[in-house]
Backbone as ProteinMPNN parsed JSONL, in Angstrom:
{"seq_chain_A": "MNRVKFLRNETYDFLTSFDDDLVTKVFGLLEILDELGVHLGPPKLKKITKEIYELRIIGKVSIRILCSFLNSKIYILHAFIKKSQKIPRKELEKAIHRLTYLH", "coords_chain_A": {"N_chain_A": [[-23.279, -2.08, 5.174], [-22.351, 0.304, 7.104], [-20.772, 1.279, 9.208], [-18.546, -0.381, 9.316], [-15.188, -0.496, 8.472], [-12.527, -1.287, 6.399], [-9.172, -1.353, 7.143], [-7.004, -2.06, 5.605], [-6.567, -3.038, 2.26], [-5.646, -5.556, 1.682], [-6.574, -7.153, 3.773], [-9.324, -7.215, 3.256], [-9.204, -8.475, 0.735], [-8.184, -10.967, 1.525], [-10.325, -11.994, 3.077], [-12.202, -12.291, 1.117], [-11.312, -14.286, -0.469], [-11.971, -16.889, 0.082], [-14.218, -19.78, -0.247], [-17.521, -19.44, -1.571], [-19.62, -19.951, 0.3], [-18.304, -19.525, 2.822], [-17.425, -16.865, 2.573], [-19.872, -15.624, 2.456], [-20.768, -16.158, 4.963], [-18.874, -14.799, 6.496], [-19.223, -12.044, 5.664], [-21.886, -11.76, 6.368], [-21.818, -11.981, 9.162], [-20.224, -9.7, 9.606], [-22.109, -7.76, 8.793], [-23.972, -8.078, 10.921], [-22.299, -7.38, 13.068], [-21.945, -4.652, 12.356], [-24.453, -3.685, 12.84], [-24.968, -4.283, 15.622], [-22.561, -3.737, 17.005], [-20.33, -3.691, 19.773], [-22.2, -4.928, 21.319], [-22.722, -7.387, 20.217], [-21.231, -9.442, 21.382], [-19.941, -12.304, 23.291], [-20.361, -15.689, 22.133], [-19.373, -14.857, 19.709], [-18.007, -12.401, 19.484], [-15.282, -11.248, 21.062], [-13.418, -9.568, 23.62], [-10.057, -8.716, 23.428], [-7.796, -7.112, 23.925], [-7.413, -3.849, 25.488], [-8.432, -2.286, 23.379], [-8.837, -3.956, 21.209], [-10.832, -6.3, 19.524], [-11.852, -9.711, 18.96], [-13.389, -11.232, 16.299], [-15.194, -14.044, 15.669], [-15.316, -16.51, 13.246], [-16.663, -19.522, 12.446], [-16.238, -22.418, 10.622], [-15.62, -24.646, 7.875], [-13.184, -23.722, 7.692], [-11.628, -21.97, 10.251], [-11.837, -18.682, 10.932], [-10.424, -15.679, 12.179], [-11.082, -12.394, 12.91], [-9.665, -9.362, 13.653], [-10.636, -6.471, 15.246], [-11.451, -3.053, 15.901], [-13.189, -0.527, 17.825], [-13.895, 2.758, 17.208], [-14.731, 6.091, 17.439], [-17.499, 5.771, 16.608], [-17.167, 4.095, 14.466], [-16.256, 0.878, 13.021], [-13.349, -0.649, 12.802], [-11.684, -2.838, 10.78], [-8.884, -4.482, 11.466], [-7.187, -6.738, 11.048], [-6.995, -10.079, 9.687], [-7.103, -13.594, 9.978], [-6.371, -17.155, 9.538], [-7.387, -19.453, 11.978], [-5.453, -21.609, 13.748], [-4.561, -22.572, 16.133], [-5.176, -22.784, 19.699], [-4.532, -20.389, 21.087], [-4.203, -16.884, 20.153], [-1.813, -16.192, 17.748], [1.125, -14.465, 18.529], [2.371, -12.953, 16.568], [0.207, -12.351, 14.776], [-1.492, -10.794, 16.456], [0.248, -8.671, 16.981], [0.38, -7.443, 14.479], [-2.195, -6.386, 14.254], [-2.138, -4.605, 16.45], [-0.122, -2.822, 15.633], [-1.341, -1.727, 13.319], [-3.464, -0.454, 14.528], [-2.314, 1.655, 15.683], [-2.214, 3.56, 13.638], [-4.669, 4.673, 13.643], [-4.859, 6.388, 15.757]], "CA_chain_A": [[-22.265, -1.889, 6.219], [-22.074, 1.72, 7.139], [-19.763, 1.599, 10.184], [-17.445, -1.257, 9.14], [-14.237, -0.008, 7.515], [-11.316, -2.089, 6.276], [-8.003, -0.529, 7.276], [-6.131, -2.429, 4.501], [-7.17, -3.832, 1.141], [-5.206, -7.0, 1.768], [-7.449, -7.862, 4.747], [-10.605, -7.414, 2.535], [-8.942, -9.464, -0.252], [-8.056, -12.241, 2.24], [-11.665, -12.417, 3.473], [-13.032, -12.594, -0.04], [-10.547, -15.312, -1.137], [-12.516, -18.225, 0.391], [-15.384, -20.281, -1.045], [-18.713, -18.528, -1.477], [-20.261, -20.156, 1.588], [-17.563, -18.886, 3.952], [-17.452, -15.473, 2.333], [-21.276, -15.167, 2.773], [-20.773, -16.223, 6.431], [-18.051, -13.731, 6.977], [-19.833, -10.704, 5.518], [-23.154, -11.767, 7.131], [-21.448, -11.62, 10.487], [-19.858, -8.272, 9.577], [-23.387, -7.013, 8.818], [-24.552, -8.107, 12.252], [-21.445, -6.464, 13.852], [-22.268, -3.314, 11.995], [-25.742, -3.308, 13.526], [-24.939, -4.473, 17.06], [-21.336, -3.281, 17.629], [-19.833, -4.443, 20.887], [-23.305, -5.675, 21.958], [-22.744, -8.752, 19.641], [-20.776, -10.212, 22.539], [-19.531, -13.752, 23.234], [-19.113, -16.206, 21.709], [-18.938, -14.288, 18.388], [-17.131, -11.255, 19.649], [-14.534, -11.321, 22.427], [-12.433, -8.539, 23.803], [-8.699, -9.323, 23.539], [-6.97, -6.069, 24.585], [-8.301, -2.753, 25.728], [-9.078, -1.715, 22.212], [-8.945, -4.837, 20.091], [-11.773, -7.373, 19.679], [-11.783, -10.843, 18.037], [-14.657, -11.663, 15.723], [-14.952, -15.417, 15.35], [-16.072, -17.214, 12.242], [-16.285, -20.921, 12.537], [-16.771, -23.174, 9.521], [-14.644, -25.637, 7.476], [-11.982, -23.071, 8.13], [-11.939, -21.039, 11.314], [-11.222, -17.383, 10.649], [-10.496, -14.746, 13.233], [-10.996, -11.023, 12.464], [-9.329, -8.433, 14.788], [-11.162, -5.226, 14.931], [-11.452, -2.007, 16.965], [-14.296, 0.414, 17.739], [-13.358, 4.079, 17.412], [-15.42, 7.242, 16.805], [-18.658, 5.194, 16.014], [-16.739, 3.23, 13.292], [-15.661, -0.391, 13.347], [-12.18, -0.79, 11.919], [-11.082, -4.196, 10.626], [-7.419, -4.337, 11.516], [-6.405, -7.868, 10.529], [-7.727, -11.33, 9.739], [-6.157, -14.777, 9.815], [-6.982, -18.484, 9.757], [-7.077, -19.916, 13.302], [-4.827, -22.887, 13.716], [-4.215, -22.971, 17.43], [-5.997, -22.242, 20.71], [-4.192, -18.905, 21.339], [-3.887, -16.026, 18.962], [-0.389, -16.147, 17.578], [1.667, -13.182, 18.841], [2.649, -12.25, 15.291], [-1.108, -11.87, 14.272], [-1.921, -9.78, 17.34], [1.146, -7.537, 16.845], [-0.052, -6.744, 13.266], [-3.377, -5.587, 14.591], [-1.748, -3.533, 17.359], [0.595, -1.949, 14.775], [-2.348, -1.078, 12.469], [-4.31, 0.338, 15.4], [-1.533, 2.976, 15.958], [-2.494, 4.555, 12.567], [-6.013, 5.244, 13.939], [-4.754, 7.295, 16.866]], "C_chain_A": [[-21.843, -0.472, 6.263], [-20.901, 2.006, 8.065], [-18.523, 0.737, 10.014], [-16.489, -0.697, 8.074], [-12.981, -0.936, 7.543], [-10.119, -1.088, 6.262], [-7.034, -0.799, 6.074], [-6.926, -3.307, 3.463], [-6.864, -5.307, 1.248], [-6.087, -7.816, 2.738], [-8.848, -8.171, 3.958], [-10.389, -8.534, 1.445], [-8.801, -10.864, 0.335], [-9.414, -12.817, 2.571], [-12.535, -12.865, 2.277], [-12.387, -13.771, -0.899], [-11.085, -16.726, -0.884], [-13.667, -18.614, -0.472], [-16.6, -19.392, -0.753], [-19.462, -18.686, -0.162], [-19.636, -19.46, 2.719], [-17.612, -17.391, 3.76], [-18.799, -14.923, 2.726], [-21.416, -15.147, 4.328], [-20.046, -15.092, 7.087], [-18.753, -12.376, 6.878], [-21.188, -10.632, 6.15], [-22.871, -11.407, 8.515], [-20.981, -10.183, 10.628], [-21.021, -7.344, 9.555], [-23.97, -6.935, 10.231], [-23.672, -7.242, 13.196], [-21.661, -4.984, 13.558], [-23.492, -2.811, 12.728], [-25.607, -3.312, 15.027], [-23.694, -3.879, 17.776], [-20.877, -4.182, 18.756], [-20.946, -5.32, 21.57], [-23.425, -7.119, 21.328], [-22.296, -9.729, 20.738], [-20.397, -11.656, 22.198], [-20.667, -14.612, 22.795], [-18.622, -15.695, 20.383], [-17.913, -13.241, 18.449], [-16.512, -11.282, 21.061], [-13.492, -10.174, 22.493], [-11.058, -9.227, 24.12], [-7.805, -8.327, 24.372], [-7.976, -4.991, 24.929], [-9.066, -2.177, 24.598], [-9.315, -2.697, 21.107], [-9.898, -5.97, 20.505], [-11.496, -8.426, 18.616], [-13.157, -11.201, 17.635], [-14.362, -13.101, 15.277], [-15.91, -15.975, 14.332], [-15.713, -18.661, 12.227], [-17.023, -21.659, 11.36], [-15.791, -24.302, 9.129], [-13.317, -25.096, 7.786], [-12.357, -22.04, 9.161], [-11.1, -19.798, 11.102], [-11.432, -16.454, 11.91], [-10.267, -13.282, 12.562], [-10.75, -10.134, 13.655], [-9.818, -7.073, 14.395], [-11.135, -4.271, 16.146], [-12.653, -1.077, 16.725], [-13.716, 1.796, 18.141], [-14.19, 5.099, 16.7], [-16.714, 6.698, 16.019], [-18.371, 4.308, 14.762], [-16.208, 1.972, 13.821], [-14.501, -0.672, 12.385], [-11.668, -2.319, 11.925], [-9.538, -4.024, 10.429], [-6.686, -5.451, 10.785], [-7.301, -9.121, 10.554], [-6.763, -12.482, 9.377], [-6.936, -16.112, 10.053], [-6.42, -18.995, 11.134], [-6.61, -21.327, 13.223], [-4.568, -23.439, 15.126], [-5.19, -22.316, 18.423], [-5.837, -20.685, 20.91], [-3.976, -18.15, 20.034], [-2.355, -15.916, 18.868], [0.05, -14.653, 17.81], [1.836, -12.294, 17.571], [1.29, -11.601, 14.676], [-1.582, -10.68, 15.121], [-1.03, -8.486, 17.139], [0.828, -6.748, 15.527], [-1.21, -5.849, 13.57], [-3.044, -4.431, 15.512], [-1.009, -2.478, 16.49], [-0.358, -1.044, 13.968], [-3.216, -0.137, 13.353], [-3.633, 1.726, 15.647], [-1.822, 4.049, 14.866], [-3.855, 5.237, 12.771], [-6.035, 6.308, 15.037], [-4.0, 8.524, 16.501]], "O_chain_A": [[-20.993, -0.082, 5.463], [-20.094, 2.885, 7.763], [-17.483, 1.114, 10.552], [-16.889, -0.451, 6.937], [-12.48, -1.294, 8.609], [-10.085, -0.135, 5.484], [-6.348, 0.108, 5.603], [-7.775, -4.137, 3.787], [-7.689, -6.172, 0.953], [-6.307, -9.011, 2.538], [-9.391, -9.271, 4.051], [-11.242, -9.402, 1.256], [-9.241, -11.84, -0.272], [-9.642, -14.01, 2.37], [-13.449, -13.68, 2.406], [-12.931, -14.147, -1.937], [-10.687, -17.665, -1.575], [-14.065, -17.852, -1.353], [-16.629, -18.678, 0.25], [-19.893, -17.699, 0.434], [-20.333, -18.848, 3.528], [-17.83, -16.68, 4.741], [-18.863, -13.831, 3.29], [-22.064, -14.275, 4.908], [-20.497, -14.504, 8.07], [-18.868, -11.651, 7.866], [-21.64, -9.53, 6.461], [-23.596, -10.586, 9.075], [-21.281, -9.515, 11.618], [-20.998, -6.284, 10.179], [-24.403, -5.873, 10.68], [-24.193, -6.48, 14.011], [-21.56, -4.157, 14.464], [-23.551, -1.665, 13.174], [-26.109, -2.389, 15.669], [-23.743, -3.562, 18.964], [-21.052, -5.396, 18.651], [-20.661, -6.287, 22.276], [-24.152, -7.957, 21.86], [-22.954, -10.743, 20.968], [-20.504, -12.138, 21.07], [-21.828, -14.298, 23.058], [-17.529, -16.071, 19.96], [-17.034, -13.162, 17.591], [-17.205, -11.333, 22.077], [-12.797, -9.885, 21.518], [-10.95, -10.145, 24.932], [-7.176, -8.699, 25.362], [-9.18, -5.136, 24.721], [-10.169, -1.654, 24.759], [-9.948, -2.332, 20.116], [-9.823, -6.519, 21.604], [-10.989, -8.126, 17.535], [-14.019, -11.453, 18.478], [-13.377, -13.339, 14.577], [-17.129, -15.935, 14.5], [-14.551, -19.004, 12.011], [-18.231, -21.523, 11.165], [-15.173, -24.872, 10.028], [-12.391, -25.841, 8.108], [-13.32, -21.299, 8.966], [-9.869, -19.83, 11.09], [-12.472, -16.482, 12.567], [-9.347, -13.084, 11.768], [-11.547, -10.138, 14.593], [-9.464, -6.563, 13.332], [-10.827, -4.678, 17.266], [-13.077, -0.867, 15.588], [-13.149, 1.976, 19.219], [-14.362, 5.013, 15.484], [-16.963, 7.137, 14.896], [-19.304, 3.847, 14.105], [-15.739, 1.934, 14.959], [-14.752, -0.916, 11.205], [-11.305, -2.893, 12.952], [-9.031, -3.522, 9.425], [-5.739, -5.221, 10.034], [-8.242, -9.205, 11.343], [-5.803, -12.347, 8.618], [-7.995, -16.142, 10.68], [-5.218, -18.973, 11.4], [-7.311, -22.178, 12.676], [-4.378, -24.644, 15.291], [-5.939, -21.412, 18.054], [-6.772, -19.884, 20.901], [-3.623, -18.707, 18.994], [-1.7, -15.572, 19.851], [-0.603, -13.727, 17.329], [1.498, -11.111, 17.537], [1.297, -10.484, 14.158], [-2.024, -9.67, 14.574], [-1.547, -7.369, 17.136], [0.994, -5.529, 15.486], [-1.217, -4.678, 13.191], [-3.626, -3.356, 15.365], [-1.3, -1.292, 16.649], [-0.222, 0.178, 13.93], [-3.642, 0.911, 12.867], [-4.283, 2.761, 15.791], [-1.699, 5.25, 15.108], [-4.147, 6.254, 12.143], [-7.022, 7.015, 15.24], [-3.818, 9.408, 17.338]]}, "name": "protein", "num_of_chains": 1, "seq": "MNRVKFLRNETYDFLTSFDDDLVTKVFGLLEILDELGVHLGPPKLKKITKEIYELRIIGKVSIRILCSFLNSKIYILHAFIKKSQKIPRKELEKAIHRLTYLH"}
């Protein structure tokens, strides 16, 4: 993964805290994201705001990774366990706040 960068260690730690199967799935999808970028497209990658995309990992636990594409890099802003249809405002605000550090 050359282009994928974690903005915070806590996000990386969160994603590696699951069982081996899910961690393998998460990092496998991040590898594909690294190769294809925004061309990964739906249903795995969905644009949420002008600069933030949602990467969807579906398994025993559904995980959402919020990321942004900037200067040929892919920044992982935030990740959380999906529990409802909509992205909780609190989770999106974390990603928006972290995005400000990139500008």
